[in-house]
C-alpha positions in Angstrom: -15.4 5.3 -9.3 -13.5 2.3 -10.5 -12.4 -0.5 -8.4 -9.9 -3.3 -8.9 -11.0 -6.6 -10.3 -10.0 -9.8 -8.4 -6.9 -10.4 -10.5 -5.7 -6.8 -10.2 -6.4 -6.8 -6.4 -4.4 -10.0 -6.0 -1.5 -8.8 -8.1 -1.2 -5.3 -6.8 -2.3 -5.4 -3.2 -1.3 -8.9 -2.0 1.6 -9.8 -4.2 3.3 -6.4 -4.6 2.1 -3.6 -2.4 1.9 -5.4 1.0 5.3 -7.0 0.4 7.0 -3.8 -0.8 5.7 -1.8 2.1 6.8 -4.5 4.5 10.3 -4.6 3.0 10.5 -0.8 3.5 9.5 -1.1 7.2 5.8 -0.4 7.0 3.6 -3.1 8.4 0.2 -3.2 6.7 -2.5 -5.6 5.5 -4.6 -5.5 2.4 -8.4 -5.9 2.8 -10.7 -6.5 -0.1 -13.9 -7.4 1.6 -15.4 -4.3 0.1 -13.3 -2.0 -2.1 -9.7 -3.0 -1.9 -7.7 -1.0 0.7 -4.3 -1.2 2.4 -4.5 -0.6 6.1 -1.7 1.0 8.1 -1.5 1.2 11.8 1.1 3.7 13.0 1.8 4.0 16.7 -0.5 6.4 18.6 2.6 8.4 19.6 3.9 9.0 16.1 5.6 12.3 15.7 5.9 14.5 12.6 9.3 13.1 11.7 8.0 9.5 11.7 4.8 10.5 9.9 6.9 12.2 7.2 9.0 9.0 6.8 5.8 6.9 6.6 4.4 9.2 4.0 7.6 9.1 1.9 7.7 5.3 2.0 4.0 5.0 1.2 4.2 7.4 -1.7 7.2 5.6 -3.1 5.5 2.2 -3.0 2.3 3.6 -4.5 4.2 5.2 -7.3 5.8 1.9 -8.2 2.4 0.2 -8.0 0.9 2.8 -10.2 3.6 2.2 -12.9 3.0 -1.5 -12.6 -0.8 -1.0 -13.0 -0.3 1.0 -16.2 1.6 -1.9 -17.7 -1.2 -4.5 -17.0 
């Protein structure tokens, strides 16, 4: 299992992914106290339509982040 180093974590999680998700309407925060993660907190009353939209936005942002990571 590989993890991000501090520089990768800063660039991908804080500078790109958190901002990109926010710009697309997903409120999240990155946490790197252990392994770096992005935390989402959807409403407790989320329905399938809203979950599908959340998944689509998250997949899109992660795809772009993956492309960026390959270029590092």
